[in-house]
C-alpha positions as CSV (number, residue, x, y, z in Angstrom):
1,M,12.2,5.5,-10.4
2,H,15.4,5.3,-8.3
3,P,16.1,1.9,-6.7
4,A,16.1,3.4,-3.2
5,N,12.6,4.9,-3.8
6,L,11.5,1.5,-5.0
7,A,12.9,-0.1,-1.9
8,L,11.0,2.5,0.2
9,R,7.8,1.8,-1.6
10,F,8.2,-2.0,-1.0
11,A,8.8,-1.3,2.7
12,L,5.7,0.9,2.8
13,E,3.7,-1.9,1.1
14,L,4.8,-4.4,3.8
15,A,4.1,-1.8,6.6
16,A,0.6,-1.3,5.2
17,L,-0.1,-5.0,5.1
18,A,1.3,-5.5,8.6
19,G,-0.8,-2.5,9.8
20,V,-4.1,-3.8,8.5
21,G,-3.3,-7.3,9.7
22,W,-2.4,-6.0,13.2
23,L,-5.6,-3.9,13.4
24,V,-7.8,-6.9,12.5
25,W,-5.8,-9.1,14.9
26,G,-6.6,-6.7,17.7
27,A,-10.3,-6.4,16.7
28,T,-11.0,-10.2,16.7
29,Q,-10.8,-13.0,19.2
30,G,-10.3,-16.8,19.3
31,W,-9.7,-18.9,16.2
32,L,-11.0,-16.2,14.0
33,R,-8.1,-13.8,15.0
34,P,-5.3,-15.3,12.8
35,V,-7.7,-16.2,10.0
36,A,-9.2,-12.7,9.7
37,A,-5.8,-11.0,10.0
38,V,-4.2,-13.1,7.3
39,L,-7.2,-12.9,5.0
40,T,-7.4,-9.1,5.4
41,A,-3.7,-8.6,4.6
42,A,-3.9,-11.1,1.7
43,T,-6.9,-9.2,0.3
44,V,-5.1,-5.9,0.4
45,G,-2.0,-7.4,-1.1
46,T,-4.1,-8.9,-3.9
47,L,-5.6,-5.5,-4.7
48,W,-2.1,-4.0,-4.8
49,T,-0.9,-6.8,-7.2
50,V,-3.8,-7.2,-9.5
51,F,-4.8,-3.7,-10.5
52,N,-2.1,-2.2,-12.6
53,V,-1.4,0.2,-15.4
54,P,0.2,-1.5,-18.5
55,G,3.8,-0.5,-19.0
56,D,4.2,1.0,-15.5
57,P,8.0,1.3,-15.4
58,S,8.0,1.0,-11.6
59,R,6.4,-2.4,-11.7
60,S,6.7,-5.5,-13.9
61,G,4.7,-4.0,-16.6
62,A,2.3,-6.9,-16.5
63,A,-1.3,-5.9,-15.8
64,P,-3.6,-8.8,-14.8
65,V,-6.4,-6.2,-14.5
66,T,-5.7,-3.0,-16.4
67,V,-6.9,0.3,-14.8
68,P,-6.3,4.0,-15.7
69,G,-3.4,5.7,-14.0
70,I,-5.6,7.8,-11.7
71,V,-7.3,4.6,-10.4
72,R,-3.9,3.0,-9.7
73,L,-2.7,6.2,-7.9
74,V,-5.8,6.3,-5.7
75,L,-5.5,2.6,-4.9
76,E,-1.8,3.0,-3.9
77,L,-2.6,6.1,-1.7
78,A,-5.6,4.3,-0.1
79,I,-3.6,1.2,0.7
80,L,-0.4,3.0,1.9
81,L,-2.2,5.7,3.9
82,G,-4.8,3.2,5.0
83,G,-2.0,1.1,6.4
84,A,-0.7,4.1,8.3
85,L,-4.2,4.8,9.7
86,A,-4.5,1.1,10.6
87,W,-1.4,1.4,12.8
88,H,-2.8,4.5,14.4
89,L,-6.2,2.8,15.1
90,A,-4.4,-0.2,16.5
91,G,-2.8,2.0,19.1
92,H,0.6,2.5,17.5
93,S,0.3,6.1,16.6
94,A,4.1,6.6,16.3
95,I,4.3,3.8,13.7
96,G,1.3,5.2,11.9
97,A,2.8,8.7,11.8
98,T,6.1,7.4,10.6
99,V,4.5,5.4,7.8
100,A,2.4,8.4,6.7
101,T,5.4,10.6,6.7
102,L,7.3,8.1,4.6
103,V,4.4,7.8,2.2
104,V,4.5,11.5,1.6
105,L,8.2,11.4,1.1
106,H,7.9,8.5,-1.4
107,Y,5.4,10.4,-3.5
108,A,7.4,13.7,-3.2
109,L,10.2,11.7,-4.8
110,S,7.9,10.2,-7.4
111,T,6.6,13.2,-9.3
112,G,7.7,11.8,-12.6
113,R,5.8,8.6,-12.0
114,I,2.7,10.5,-10.8
115,A,2.7,12.6,-14.0
116,W,3.1,9.4,-16.0
117,L,0.2,7.8,-14.1
118,L,-2.1,10.8,-14.6
119,S,-1.4,10.8,-18.4
120,Q,-2.4,7.1,-18.7
């Protein structure tokens, strides 16, 4: 995968985590607000990190929990597009639409990796 596309994916990961954190921040009050926002973002980030396809050339190759390629692909799409949806639901539709558009662009530029994932 091209380094620029890897950088885009990293930015999308961060945007997804920020989106879910921001959505939860707005949905909670008091002392629970920061705790819930951080825990939600950390949980999503943990899912992204732990479930992996061994030998994925776009990642470290390490796989704490190995999953089939289709599972990883669905997980990635759920997190990245879920982050876009979270921005929209939090009242930031322009950010959500931008993130969703960039997710589509990222995967359009990642057809080789998608084929690799589906073969695993």
